[in-house]
N, C-alpha and C positions, 0 to 999 in steps of 0.2 A: 857388626856395628849397628846401632839403631839410630835412625835420624830421627831429631825431635820433631814431633807434629807441629804442622802449620798452624798459625792462629789467626784467622781470617777477620776475627772481631777486635783485634788490636788497633787502637787510634793511631793514625800516621799524621794526621793534623789536626790540631785543634783551635776552635776558634772560640774565643770568649765573647760573649753576646755583649757585654758591658765595654768591652774596648774595641774599637773598630781596626780592622786590617788596612794599615795605610803602607805596608811595603812588603816585598816578599821575603821569604826567611833566608837569613844569611846577609840582607841588604844592611847597609851602615845605619846604627840606631840614630835617633834623633830627628828633629824637623830643622831643616834649614830654610830660614826666611828670606835668604837671597835668591832662591829658586822659585819658579813656578809652584803656586800652593795647590796642594791635592784638594780635589773639590770638596772632601769631607770637612776640611778646615774652613773653607770659604762660608759654610753654614753657619759658622760659629760668629754671630753678630749681636751686639748688644752695646747700649749706651754705656760709656763708662763714665766713671767721676775720677779724674786724674788732678792729683796734687803734685806739684813741683815744689821742692823746698831748696834754695840754693843758700849757702851760708860759708862764711870764714869766721875768723876769731872775733871780727868786729861788727860783722852785719849779718843780717838774715831777711829774706825776701820769699814771700810764698806766693805761689799762682796757681789758680784753679783753671783746668782746662778740660776740654771733652775730646771725643773722637775727631772732629773736624779741625780742632785748633791745636791739636799735638804737632803735626808735622810742620806747619809754618813755625812753631815755637823751636822745634828742633833744628830748624835750618837757620836760624839766628845763630851769630858766633857768641859762645860764652863770655862774659864780661870778666876782666882781668881780676877783680876782687873776689870772684868765686873760687872757694878751695874744694867745695863738695856740693854735688848736685843730687838730691834722693827725689826719686819718681815714685809715688805710689799710685797704683791703679785699682780702684773699685769696680770690678765688672771684669768679664771675659769676653773679648772680641778680638778675631783673628787680625783684622786692619790694625788694631793697636799694638798686638803682639809683634807683628811683621814690622811696623815702624820702629818699635824699640829694639827688637832683634837686629835690625840692621843698622840702626844708629850707634848702638853700644857694642856691636858684634858679638851678641850673646851666643854662649855655647849651646848647641845645637840639643844636648841632653836636658838643658836648663829650659830650653823652650818645649821640648816633649814633655817635661815634667809638669809645667803648668798648664798645658792644654787638657790633662787627663786630672779632673777634679776629685776622683775618688781617693787619691792618695792623701797621705797625713800631712802635718806640719812640718816642714824640713829647711836644712839650711846646707848648702854645696859651696864648697870653695873652689874656684877654678883659677888658672894662672894669673889673670887680669882683673876679675871680677867675683864676688859674692852674690849666690842666688838665694833669696829667702821666699819661702811660700808659706802662707797661712791661711786657714779656712775660718770662717766661724759661720754658724747659723743662726739666723735670728728666731728669737722664742716666739711661739704665737702669742698674740695678744689676749 
């Protein structure tokens, strides 16, 4: 019986240069915003333009917020007339991601999806919320 030759050049671990390694192989996927953030996530800082639209069948209100004014707004109780609150974030900053992830208890896979900008436009449906991600690139002038 012949033994198969040993192949020392076989890749045992692969590291993608475009996607940082944030956990050990076999670890639970996703990013949990309720836990201490990985140092690579804390480097993700930017000023975000945040638009909050609250509406019902009879009324609609829009508010413009930024990174600093978001948490105080989220701490306020939602008014009785509001049947839906839409939060749109233009920009990518971990402090905003963490605030919204904790506020709405967003799924850890949805958080992971929005952290990696090389993905494509997508929508995912979870048991208690929907996640929509889209990207646009400004054309050069």
